[in-house]
C-alpha positions as CSV (number, residue, x, y, z in Angstrom):
1,M,15.7,-64.9,-6.5
2,L,17.6,-61.8,-5.4
3,R,16.7,-59.1,-8.0
4,I,18.6,-55.8,-8.1
5,G,17.9,-53.1,-10.7
6,M,20.7,-50.6,-11.6
7,L,20.7,-47.2,-13.2
8,T,23.2,-44.3,-13.9
9,S,21.5,-40.8,-13.6
10,G,22.9,-37.3,-14.8
11,G,26.0,-36.1,-16.3
12,D,28.5,-38.8,-17.7
13,C,31.6,-39.3,-15.6
14,Q,34.5,-41.8,-15.5
15,A,34.2,-45.0,-13.4
16,L,30.6,-45.5,-13.5
17,N,31.0,-48.9,-15.3
18,A,33.9,-50.0,-12.7
19,A,31.3,-49.1,-9.7
20,L,28.8,-51.4,-11.6
21,R,30.8,-53.9,-11.6
22,G,32.1,-54.0,-8.2
23,V,28.6,-54.2,-7.2
24,Y,27.9,-57.1,-9.6
25,K,31.2,-58.8,-8.4
26,C,30.3,-58.4,-4.8
27,V,26.9,-59.7,-4.7
28,V,27.5,-62.7,-7.2
29,N,30.6,-63.7,-5.1
30,N,28.9,-63.7,-2.0
31,A,25.1,-64.1,-2.5
32,K,23.5,-67.3,-0.8
33,E,20.7,-67.4,-3.7
34,P,20.6,-66.9,-7.5
35,V,20.5,-63.4,-8.6
36,E,19.3,-61.3,-11.4
37,F,20.2,-57.7,-12.6
38,Y,18.3,-55.3,-14.4
39,G,19.6,-52.5,-16.4
40,F,17.8,-49.3,-16.9
41,E,18.6,-47.5,-20.0
42,D,18.9,-43.9,-19.7
43,G,18.6,-43.2,-16.1
44,Y,15.6,-42.6,-14.5
45,K,13.8,-42.4,-18.0
46,G,14.2,-46.2,-18.1
47,L,12.8,-46.5,-14.8
48,I,9.9,-44.3,-15.5
49,Y,9.2,-45.8,-18.8
50,G,10.2,-49.6,-18.2
51,K,13.1,-49.4,-20.6
52,F,15.6,-52.3,-19.1
53,R,17.2,-55.2,-20.3
54,I,18.4,-58.2,-18.1
55,L,22.4,-58.1,-17.6
56,T,24.4,-61.0,-17.3
57,G,28.1,-61.7,-16.3
58,A,29.2,-61.1,-19.7
59,D,28.0,-57.7,-19.6
60,F,30.5,-56.9,-16.5
61,K,33.3,-58.1,-18.5
62,G,36.0,-55.6,-19.7
63,I,34.2,-52.6,-18.1
64,L,36.8,-51.8,-15.2
65,T,38.7,-49.3,-17.6
66,R,35.8,-48.3,-19.6
67,G,34.5,-44.7,-19.9
68,G,30.7,-43.8,-20.0
69,T,28.1,-45.9,-18.8
70,I,26.9,-49.5,-20.3
71,L,23.3,-48.1,-19.2
72,G,23.5,-44.8,-20.8
73,T,22.5,-41.9,-18.8
74,S,20.1,-38.6,-19.0
75,R,19.3,-35.9,-16.7
76,C,15.8,-36.1,-15.2
77,P,15.7,-32.5,-12.9
78,F,14.6,-33.1,-9.4
79,K,12.5,-30.1,-9.7
80,T,10.4,-31.7,-12.3
81,I,9.9,-34.9,-11.1
82,R,6.6,-34.4,-9.6
83,V,5.5,-32.5,-12.9
84,P,3.5,-35.2,-15.3
85,D,5.1,-35.5,-18.3
86,E,3.7,-34.6,-21.7
87,D,1.2,-37.5,-21.8
88,G,0.1,-36.9,-18.2
89,I,2.5,-39.8,-16.8
90,D,3.1,-39.5,-13.1
91,K,6.9,-40.1,-13.3
92,V,7.3,-41.1,-9.5
93,E,4.4,-43.4,-9.5
94,A,5.5,-45.0,-12.9
95,M,8.8,-45.6,-11.4
96,K,7.5,-47.4,-8.3
97,Q,5.1,-49.6,-10.7
98,T,8.0,-50.7,-12.9
99,Y,9.9,-51.4,-9.5
100,Y,7.1,-53.8,-8.0
101,K,6.4,-55.2,-11.5
102,L,9.8,-56.5,-11.8
103,Q,9.6,-57.8,-8.3
104,L,13.0,-56.0,-7.1
105,D,14.4,-56.1,-3.9
106,C,16.7,-53.1,-4.4
107,L,17.4,-50.5,-6.8
108,V,21.2,-49.2,-7.1
109,M,21.7,-45.7,-8.3
110,G,24.9,-44.2,-9.8
111,G,24.5,-40.3,-9.3
112,G,25.4,-36.8,-8.3
113,N,23.3,-34.5,-6.5
114,G,20.1,-33.9,-8.2
115,S,20.0,-37.8,-8.9
116,T,20.6,-38.6,-5.2
117,K,17.5,-36.2,-4.3
118,T,15.3,-38.2,-6.4
119,A,17.0,-41.6,-5.1
120,N,15.9,-40.0,-1.7
121,L,12.5,-39.4,-2.8
122,L,12.0,-43.0,-3.7
123,S,13.4,-44.4,-0.6
124,E,10.5,-42.3,1.2
125,E,8.0,-43.6,-1.1
126,G,9.2,-47.1,-0.1
127,L,11.7,-48.3,-2.3
128,N,14.8,-50.1,-1.2
129,V,17.6,-48.0,-2.8
130,V,21.3,-47.8,-2.6
131,T,23.2,-44.9,-4.4
132,L,26.9,-44.7,-5.5
133,P,28.5,-41.1,-5.2
134,K,29.3,-40.3,-8.8
135,T,30.3,-36.7,-10.0
136,I,33.2,-35.0,-11.4
137,D,32.2,-32.0,-9.2
138,N,33.0,-33.8,-5.9
139,D,30.3,-31.9,-4.6
140,L,28.3,-34.5,-2.9
141,W,27.6,-34.1,0.8
142,G,28.5,-36.8,3.2
143,T,31.5,-38.0,1.5
144,E,34.9,-36.7,1.1
145,M,35.5,-37.9,-2.8
146,T,33.4,-39.0,-5.4
147,F,34.3,-41.2,-8.2
148,G,34.9,-39.4,-11.7
149,F,36.7,-36.4,-9.7
150,Q,40.2,-37.6,-10.0
151,S,40.1,-38.4,-13.8
152,A,38.6,-35.0,-14.2
153,V,41.2,-33.2,-12.3
154,D,44.0,-35.3,-14.6
155,I,42.0,-34.2,-17.9
156,A,41.6,-30.6,-16.7
157,T,45.2,-30.4,-15.5
158,T,46.7,-31.9,-18.7
159,A,44.6,-29.0,-20.5
160,I,46.5,-26.5,-18.2
161,D,49.8,-28.6,-18.7
162,Q,49.3,-28.0,-22.9
163,I,49.0,-24.3,-22.3
164,H,52.0,-23.4,-20.5
165,T,54.4,-23.8,-23.4
166,T,52.3,-21.6,-25.8
167,A,51.8,-19.1,-23.3
168,S,55.1,-18.8,-22.8
169,S,56.0,-18.6,-26.2
170,H,53.4,-15.7,-27.0
171,G,54.0,-14.2,-23.9
172,R,50.2,-14.2,-23.4
173,V,47.3,-14.2,-20.7
174,F,45.5,-17.5,-21.1
175,I,42.1,-18.4,-19.2
176,V,41.6,-22.1,-18.8
177,E,37.9,-22.5,-18.2
178,I,37.1,-25.9,-15.9
179,M,34.0,-27.2,-15.3
180,G,32.0,-26.5,-12.1
181,H,28.9,-24.4,-12.0
182,K,28.2,-24.4,-8.4
183,V,31.3,-25.7,-6.8
184,G,35.1,-25.3,-7.4
185,W,36.7,-28.5,-6.3
186,L,37.7,-29.3,-9.7
187,P,39.2,-26.0,-11.1
188,L,40.9,-25.8,-7.5
189,N,42.5,-28.8,-7.7
190,A,43.4,-28.8,-11.0
191,G,44.5,-25.3,-10.9
192,I,46.9,-26.2,-8.3
193,A,48.3,-29.2,-9.9
194,G,48.5,-27.4,-13.3
195,G,50.5,-24.5,-11.9
196,A,47.8,-21.9,-12.6
197,D,48.8,-18.4,-11.2
198,V,45.1,-17.2,-10.8
199,I,42.2,-19.8,-9.6
200,L,38.5,-18.2,-9.6
201,L,35.9,-20.0,-7.8
202,P,31.8,-20.0,-7.5
203,E,32.6,-19.6,-3.7
204,I,34.8,-16.5,-3.8
205,P,33.6,-13.9,-5.8
206,Y,36.5,-12.0,-7.4
207,D,37.7,-8.5,-8.3
208,I,38.7,-8.0,-11.4
209,N,41.1,-5.2,-10.3
210,K,43.0,-7.9,-8.3
211,V,43.4,-10.4,-11.2
212,V,45.0,-7.4,-13.2
213,E,47.3,-7.2,-10.0
214,A,48.4,-10.6,-10.1
215,I,49.0,-10.5,-14.0
216,E,50.6,-7.1,-13.8
217,G,53.0,-8.4,-10.7
218,R,54.0,-11.5,-12.7
219,D,54.6,-9.0,-15.5
220,K,57.2,-6.9,-13.1
221,G,58.5,-10.1,-12.1
222,G,59.9,-11.1,-15.3
223,S,56.9,-13.6,-16.3
224,R,56.0,-13.2,-20.0
225,F,52.6,-15.1,-19.2
226,T,50.1,-15.8,-16.6
227,I,47.4,-18.8,-16.6
228,I,44.1,-18.3,-15.2
229,A,42.3,-21.1,-14.1
230,V,38.2,-20.2,-14.2
231,A,35.5,-22.2,-12.9
232,E,32.4,-22.1,-15.4
233,G,30.4,-20.5,-12.4
234,A,32.7,-18.0,-11.1
235,I,31.4,-14.7,-10.5
236,S,32.6,-11.1,-9.8
237,K,32.0,-9.4,-6.3
238,E,29.5,-7.0,-8.2
239,D,27.6,-9.9,-9.5
240,A,27.5,-11.7,-6.3
241,K,25.6,-8.7,-4.4
242,L,22.8,-9.0,-7.0
243,S,19.8,-10.9,-6.3
244,K,19.1,-14.1,-8.4
245,K,16.3,-12.5,-9.9
246,E,18.7,-9.6,-11.0
247,Y,21.5,-11.8,-12.0
248,R,19.0,-14.1,-14.2
249,K,18.0,-10.8,-15.7
250,K,21.4,-9.9,-16.7
251,L,22.3,-13.3,-17.9
252,E,19.4,-13.1,-20.6
253,N,21.0,-10.1,-22.4
254,Y,24.5,-11.4,-21.8
255,P,27.2,-10.8,-24.7
256,Y,29.5,-13.4,-23.6
257,P,29.6,-17.1,-24.3
258,S,30.7,-17.6,-20.8
259,V,32.1,-15.8,-17.9
260,S,35.7,-16.5,-19.0
261,Y,35.1,-14.6,-22.2
262,E,33.7,-11.5,-20.2
263,I,36.8,-11.8,-17.7
264,A,39.2,-11.8,-21.1
265,D,37.8,-8.9,-22.4
266,Q,37.9,-7.0,-19.1
267,I,41.9,-7.9,-18.8
268,Q,42.5,-7.0,-22.6
269,K,41.0,-3.4,-22.0
270,M,42.5,-3.1,-19.0
271,T,46.0,-4.2,-19.7
272,G,46.4,-4.0,-23.4
273,R,47.7,-7.7,-23.2
274,E,46.6,-10.9,-25.6
275,V,44.5,-12.9,-23.7
276,R,43.1,-16.4,-24.9
277,V,40.5,-18.6,-23.7
278,T,40.5,-22.3,-23.9
279,V,37.5,-24.6,-22.9
280,P,38.3,-28.4,-22.4
281,G,34.5,-28.9,-21.9
282,H,32.9,-32.5,-22.1
283,T,36.7,-33.8,-22.4
284,Q,36.8,-33.5,-18.4
285,R,33.9,-36.2,-18.3
286,G,35.1,-38.3,-21.2
287,G,37.5,-41.2,-21.4
288,G,38.5,-44.1,-19.1
289,P,38.9,-43.7,-15.5
290,N,42.5,-43.1,-13.9
291,A,43.9,-45.7,-11.5
292,Y,42.8,-44.1,-8.4
293,D,38.9,-44.0,-9.7
294,R,39.0,-47.5,-10.8
295,V,40.0,-48.5,-7.1
296,F,37.5,-45.9,-5.5
297,A,34.9,-47.0,-7.7
298,S,35.5,-50.9,-7.0
299,R,35.2,-50.2,-3.8
300,V,32.2,-48.2,-3.8
301,G,30.5,-51.2,-5.6
302,A,31.7,-53.7,-2.9
303,E,30.5,-51.9,-0.3
304,A,26.9,-51.3,-2.1
305,G,27.0,-54.7,-2.6
306,K,27.4,-55.6,1.1
307,L,24.5,-53.4,2.1
308,I,22.4,-55.1,-0.7
309,L,23.3,-58.5,0.9
310,R,22.8,-57.2,4.4
311,K,19.3,-55.7,3.6
312,E,20.3,-52.3,4.5
313,F,18.7,-49.8,2.3
314,G,18.4,-46.0,2.3
315,Y,21.9,-45.1,2.0
316,M,24.8,-43.6,-0.2
317,I,28.0,-45.1,-0.2
318,G,30.5,-42.4,1.3
319,Y,34.4,-42.0,1.9
320,K,35.5,-40.4,5.1
321,D,38.8,-40.6,6.8
322,R,40.2,-42.8,4.2
323,E,37.5,-45.5,4.9
324,M,33.9,-46.4,3.3
325,V,31.1,-45.5,5.1
326,K,26.8,-45.6,4.6
327,V,25.6,-42.2,4.8
328,P,21.5,-42.3,5.2
329,L,20.1,-40.6,1.8
330,K,18.0,-38.0,3.8
331,E,21.3,-36.6,5.2
332,V,22.7,-36.1,1.6
333,A,19.6,-35.0,-0.3
334,G,19.4,-31.5,-1.3
335,K,22.9,-30.8,0.2
336,L,26.3,-29.4,-1.8
337,K,29.7,-29.7,-0.4
338,T,31.1,-26.4,-1.4
339,V,34.8,-25.1,-1.2
340,D,35.4,-23.3,2.2
341,P,36.9,-19.8,1.3
342,N,38.7,-20.4,4.5
343,A,39.8,-23.7,4.1
344,S,43.4,-25.1,4.7
345,I,43.9,-25.7,0.9
346,I,42.7,-22.3,0.0
347,K,45.2,-20.9,2.7
348,E,48.2,-22.9,1.5
349,A,47.5,-22.1,-2.5
350,K,47.9,-18.5,-1.3
351,L,51.0,-19.3,0.4
352,L,52.2,-20.6,-2.9
353,G,51.2,-17.1,-4.6
354,I,48.2,-18.0,-6.1
355,S,45.8,-15.3,-6.5
356,F,42.1,-16.1,-6.1
357,G,41.1,-12.5,-7.2
358,D,39.7,-11.6,-3.6
């Protein structure tokens, strides 16, 4: 009997179900022995507290196109994983005990950066682990693509698309705030796809004067409006010079809901132009996966299933040079794949006339 545990961890994302389905179909169609699947509820919490259910073929039917996750998810920060919970439970030891009590042969985890760090820790503790690259931020080290990213790009792009007509009608400056606290792949791609005039990323500190120059340049060129795609984690050159402690102190008394509103306030004061902010927010994580993510997540699941059948553990399924690869968890954990300010996509965007405020 082959016993496989499954869980989905961290922020919600499109194609989690498609990836789980891919694992299931690969293993069931190719295993030489009976297989049991155990689904842990709400991420690592299910593994910690032993909350699970046995999954059957019926659970995996009709979920290729379904958004969210049939297992539920939650955030279990890696920085507190070694800190006992309020009842004094050692979370790492509890996860190990659940794993061994159920006599699991491996654990499949779909998650992003923080979740992968926990998966690597469990691997180092002796558990057989395979992870699936899930995040709308596309910031996992060791893979060129993560599932959920392309679907989120579609949603964020649609938000920018819809702003064009009202921005043009009113002759306003519109800021569309796109998810991305530390990494700017999502606002970068959505900004280019949506025809944004300015894109502000965490990796490229902006000068508000340069942003205003771009707006005034469009005004002089006869354009009635300007659209600015701003990452949640966009940061000014002044703030980028602050230490982490100084920046945290500034945020304690921050008078704005987010950086987008600060930028809007500055632009309005400097130009006298009407500025509006639109925040698509969690819609970017919602809904069903697009065709790309359905295919990609299915391939990820199939490759994960193949590793399980070969008894190869301690890997994340990655994507490099248009092929699926296995990447050691120890090489992935704790690393972020950020946007290089000198990357060709940035240079090409600038050739198109897009300003990054630098």
